[in-house]
C-alpha positions as semicolon CSV with decimal commas, in nm:
position;residue;x (nm);y (nm);z (nm)
1;X;9,255;13,222;5,600
2;X;9,491;12,925;5,645
3;X;9,660;12,919;5,296
4;X;9,845;13,243;5,348
5;X;9,967;13,097;5,674
6;X;10,059;12,769;5,501
7;X;10,266;12,968;5,265
8;X;10,440;13,182;5,510
9;X;10,529;12,867;5,699
10;X;10,681;12,705;5,388
11;X;10,881;13,008;5,306
12;X;11,016;13,060;5,658
13;X;11,134;12,704;5,634
14;X;11,321;12,786;5,315
15;X;11,282;13,095;5,082
16;X;11,172;12,976;4,754
17;X;11,032;13,078;4,412
18;X;10,676;13,013;4,347
19;X;10,735;12,706;4,125
20;X;10,964;12,565;4,398
21;X;10,722;12,652;4,667
22;X;10,424;12,466;4,467
23;X;10,655;12,154;4,433
24;X;10,742;12,161;4,803
25;X;10,377;12,221;4,893
26;X;10,291;11,907;4,688
27;X;10,528;11,712;4,891
28;X;10,477;11,821;5,252
29;X;10,211;12,074;5,352
30;X;9,986;11,957;5,072
31;X;9,938;11,627;5,264
32;X;9,714;11,803;5,513
33;X;9,631;12,149;5,343
34;X;9,581;12,134;4,965
35;X;9,593;12,416;4,732
36;X;9,625;12,455;4,346
37;X;9,924;12,606;4,192
38;X;9,709;12,897;4,079
39;X;9,592;12,959;4,440
40;X;9,955;12,948;4,564
41;X;10,068;13,204;4,301
42;X;9,758;13,423;4,361
43;X;9,833;13,417;4,738
44;X;10,199;13,499;4,688
45;X;10,085;13,825;4,521
46;X;9,853;13,915;4,804
47;X;10,123;13,853;5,076
48;X;10,373;14,058;4,876
49;X;10,116;14,342;4,826
50;X;10,031;14,323;5,215
51;X;10,416;14,346;5,289
52;X;10,429;13,998;5,446
53;X;10,683;13,873;5,194
54;X;10,914;14,010;4,926
55;X;11,079;13,890;4,615
56;X;11,446;13,853;4,662
57;X;11,662;14,076;4,457
58;X;11,763;13,886;4,130
59;X;12,130;13,819;4,069
60;X;12,091;13,937;3,714
61;X;11,780;14,115;3,574
62;X;11,622;13,878;3,333
63;X;11,288;13,905;3,171
64;X;11,090;13,582;3,282
65;X;11,324;13,495;3,563
66;X;11,153;13,332;3,845
67;X;11,134;13,526;4,184
68;X;11,232;13,380;4,500
69;X;11,036;13,518;4,816
70;X;11,125;13,551;5,174
71;X;10,928;13,643;5,467
72;X;10,943;13,997;5,599
73;X;10,891;14,071;5,974
74;X;10,532;14,165;5,926
75;X;10,477;13,813;5,779
76;X;10,658;13,633;6,068
77;X;10,449;13,861;6,318
78;X;10,122;13,760;6,135
79;X;10,230;13,375;6,133
80;X;10,303;13,407;6,521
81;X;9,989;13,595;6,587
82;X;9,776;13,334;6,389
83;X;9,967;13,042;6,563
84;X;9,891;13,177;6,902
85;X;9,531;13,255;6,841
86;X;9,259;13,014;6,964
87;X;9,066;12,817;6,707
88;X;8,773;12,595;6,744
89;X;8,797;12,255;6,563
90;X;8,599;12,265;6,226
91;X;8,303;12,033;6,202
92;X;8,409;11,716;6,003
93;X;8,272;11,669;5,643
94;X;8,321;11,362;5,440
95;X;8,134;11,264;5,130
96;X;8,193;10,889;5,180
97;X;8,010;10,906;5,518
98;X;7,718;11,112;5,367
99;X;7,701;10,872;5,079
100;X;7,692;10,578;5,313
101;X;7,411;10,735;5,513
102;X;7,225;10,818;5,193
103;X;7,271;10,452;5,074
104;X;7,068;10,343;5,372
105;X;6,758;10,519;5,217
106;X;6,815;10,491;4,849
107;X;7,014;10,160;4,796
108;X;7,371;10,060;4,809
109;X;7,460;10,002;4,430
110;X;7,811;10,126;4,377
111;X;7,904;10,228;4,739
112;X;8,072;9,897;4,842
113;X;8,303;9,919;4,522
114;X;8,398;10,271;4,603
115;X;8,447;10,195;4,979
116;X;8,710;9,917;4,853
117;X;8,866;10,194;4,632
118;X;8,882;10,430;4,926
119;X;9,030;10,166;5,136
120;X;9,326;10,117;4,884
121;X;9,378;10,479;4,855
122;X;9,414;10,505;5,232
123;X;9,635;10,214;5,262
124;X;9,857;10,364;4,989
125;X;9,882;10,703;5,172
126;X;9,942;10,529;5,508
127;X;10,235;10,332;5,345
128;X;10,381;10,679;5,201
129;X;10,361;10,837;5,532
130;X;10,533;10,534;5,701
131;X;10,806;10,550;5,445
132;X;10,857;10,936;5,518
133;X;10,871;10,845;5,891
134;X;11,137;10,580;5,829
135;X;11,340;10,820;5,598
136;X;11,312;11,119;5,800
137;X;11,251;11,014;6,164
138;X;11,426;10,659;6,176
139;X;11,387;10,450;6,467
140;X;11,630;10,531;6,758
141;X;11,647;10,899;6,665
142;X;11,294;10,951;6,808
143;X;11,100;11,268;6,778
144;X;11,192;11,329;7,144
145;X;11,545;11,401;7,075
146;X;11,545;11,603;6,766
147;X;11,524;11,974;6,721
148;X;11,196;12,165;6,811
149;X;11,125;12,201;6,448
150;X;11,190;11,833;6,380
151;X;10,981;11,725;6,661
152;X;10,684;11,944;6,567
153;X;10,715;11,822;6,209
154;X;10,713;11,458;6,320
155;X;10,386;11,531;6,521
156;X;10,222;11,638;6,206
157;X;10,338;11,319;6,025
158;X;10,218;11,113;6,324
159;X;9,867;11,282;6,278
160;X;9,859;11,173;5,917
161;X;9,973;10,826;6,006
162;X;9,719;10,797;6,277
163;X;9,438;10,938;6,055
164;X;9,515;10,681;5,768
165;X;9,546;10,411;6,019
166;X;9,194;10,504;6,153
167;X;9,043;10,519;5,785
168;X;9,207;10,174;5,687
169;X;9,064;10,008;6,008
170;X;8,720;10,184;5,971
171;X;8,685;10,098;5,609
172;X;8,790;9,737;5,671
173;X;8,536;9,724;5,953
174;X;8,272;9,868;5,744
175;X;8,337;9,643;5,445
176;X;8,291;9,357;5,694
177;X;7,968;9,495;5,811
178;X;7,851;9,556;5,460
179;X;7,933;9,175;5,363
180;X;7,677;9,086;5,631
181;X;7,385;9,297;5,493
182;X;7,092;9,104;5,355
183;X;7,118;9,065;4,978
184;X;6,831;9,307;4,896
185;X;7,023;9,568;5,089
186;X;7,346;9,523;4,887
């Protein structure tokens, strides 16, 4: 149920066309809640049918013109209801951890190389998040002095930085442990 709420959030931040929304989604919300362009367009149709959003009137009626959407009061109320509701954490699922566990019983061929690839990907993502933080939340301005919206957005970014830091540290440690395995287990 979170994709419609992610879309409502993005549209409240800035009314957008479906194309603009998918581009913005790829550069912000998509870091922690992914969706395909088709899923986003399908959800825009549902949100509009439910009366949560509406297409803004076009300046000129033109066939094929992109629609820009805005959130209606019912959509804002739904987002506020969802935000205020209690939700339990979801159980964590990660295929790398499952594959590592399975390699203990079937052998480790290929897993070390993929762990190194994962480490590089997490390091790359961490660098990207750190660059966003330097650009959008420069030292000295601090998230404690910004607007409420900016402070909360910075908290989300910090979660991404902390998660990527965890993964880079854990994978580095795991690879060091892997290097100490007896030869027949590697």
